C-alpha positions in Angstrom: 34.1 -30.4 -22.4 35.2 -27.7 -19.9 33.4 -24.5 -21.7 30.5 -26.1 -21.9 30.3 -26.7 -18.2 31.5 -22.9 -17.4 28.4 -22.0 -19.7 26.0 -23.9 -18.1 27.2 -22.2 -14.7 26.8 -19.2 -16.7 23.3 -19.2 -17.5 22.6 -20.7 -13.9 24.2 -17.9 -12.3 22.3 -15.8 -15.0 19.3 -17.1 -13.9 19.6 -16.7 -10.6 20.4 -13.4 -10.6 17.2 -12.7 -13.3 15.0 -14.2 -10.9 16.9 -12.2 -7.9 15.6 -9.5 -10.0 12.3 -9.7 -10.4 11.8 -10.2 -6.6 13.4 -7.4 -6.3 10.9 -5.1 -8.9 8.0 -6.8 -7.1 8.9 -5.6 -3.9 9.6 -2.4 -5.1 5.6 -2.3 -7.0 4.4 -3.8 -3.4 6.2 -1.1 -1.1 5.0 2.0 -3.7 1.3 0.2 -3.1 1.4 0.0 0.2 2.4 3.9 0.6 -0.5 4.4 -1.9 -2.7 2.3 0.2 -1.9 4.3 3.2 -2.6 8.0 1.8 -5.4 6.4 0.6 -6.5 4.8 3.4 -5.9 8.0 5.6 -7.9 10.5 3.5 -10.7 7.9 3.7 -10.8 8.0 7.7 -9.8 12.2 7.3 -12.8 12.7 5.7 -14.7 9.9 8.0 -13.5 11.8 10.9 -15.2 15.1 9.1 -18.6 13.6 9.1 -18.9 12.6 12.3 -18.1 16.0 13.3 -20.4 17.6 11.1 -23.9 15.2 12.2 -22.5 15.5 15.9 -22.9 19.8 14.7 -26.0 19.1 13.6 -27.4 16.7 16.4 -26.3 19.7 18.7 -28.5 22.2 16.1 -31.4 20.2 16.2 -31.5 18.3 19.2 -33.9 18.2 22.7 -35.3 21.9 24.5 -36.0 21.7 27.3 -39.6 23.5 28.3 -38.9 25.2 31.8 
């Protein structure tokens, strides 16, 4: 009976360890995805800022001229 109890305890510990390992793997994947998202967001923001800068330059080039 004692050996059976030891096996059950061992299996429970094994299951808990497996669940913890899965949580670590999930957290690692989420961390990687967050880093990728940050990089992608930065690129989008830089592109948007470049477009805004280009539009301001265009506005300056074709803006109203004063006739005096």
